N, C-alpha and C positions, 0 to 999 in steps of 0.2 A: 505494499500498499504506500503508495509517494506522499508526501507531506501535505497534499491540495486537500487529496483524498480523506486524509487521516485528519484535517482541521475542519473540516466540513462534516465529517462522521463525529466528531470531538461537540462540534456546534449542535448538530443534531441532536445529540444524548442530552447534551445539556439542557436544549430547549425541552425533551419530552421528562426530562427529572424536574424539571423546575415546574411543569404541568401538574407531574405526580404531586409534587409538595405542596402544590396549589390545592388539589382536591383533599389532600389528607388533612390541611388545614381545614377545610371547610368540613369533610367529616367530621372532624374533632369537635369544632362549634357545635356541629348539629347534636354530637352526642351529648354536649356539656350539656346543651339546650334543654336537652330530653329529659336527663338525668334532673334538673333542675324542676321540669316540669314532675317528672315521675314524684319527687320529693315532695312538691306541692300538693299531689293526689295524696299520697300518704300520709300528709298531716291532715286536711279534709277527711280522707275517710275516718283517721281516728275521730275527729271531732264531732262524726257523725254518729259513730261506733258509742262515742260517752254520753250523746242525746239519747238514743233509743235506750239504753241501759237504764238512763235515769228514768225515762219515763215509763219503762216496764216496773223499776221499785215503785214509781209514785203510784202507779195504776194498781200495783199488788197492796199497797201500805193501805191504799184507800179500800180496797176489797175486804182487807181484814177487819177496817172500822167501821164499816157498814153493815161487815158479819156480826162482828161486836154488838151495833146498834138493832139490829132485827133482832140477834137473842136475849138482850136488853127490853126490848120492847114486849116482845111476846112472852116474858116471865112478868112482864106487868099488864098483860091482857090485851095490852093497846094493838089497835090496827097496823100492819107493818106493812100493809098495801104499796103506798106511797116509795118508802125505801125500799122494798123488792124492786118496784120498776125502776127507780134509781139506779139499783144494782144492777139489773139486766142492763139496761141501757149501757151502763159502764162497760158491762160485760164486752157489747155488740162494738163499741166502741174501740176496747182493747184487741177485739180478733180481725177487724177493720184495719189495726194497725199492724196487728201481725202479719196480715195478708199482705198490706203494702210494702212490710218491710222485706217479706219474700221473694215477692214480685221484684224487686230491686237489687236483689242480692243475687251475686253472680255464682256461678255453678263453681266449687272447689277444682283448681287446676290440679289435672292428675301426676 
């Protein structure tokens, strides 16, 4: 290979290497951007799970209180119809919430 051919070969190789480096820099930035987005999503999911757990705990606590109130009213021979209806409405809301959470929960990754 003569000097002129070698020079052009080197220039062509340098140009290709610069393109590869540019592509790697773009890819590196895209991977970084995706990792930032993933981190934000992980935080958001954690917050959502915390809210769901708090709501479930609250609803369960209210159920216990309503059960105690129904028992107390029944022991005193007081009509429990209104409190039972309230408890039934709360149960329906709790079930609707459970269905909504289940519908938006992705299946586990195998």
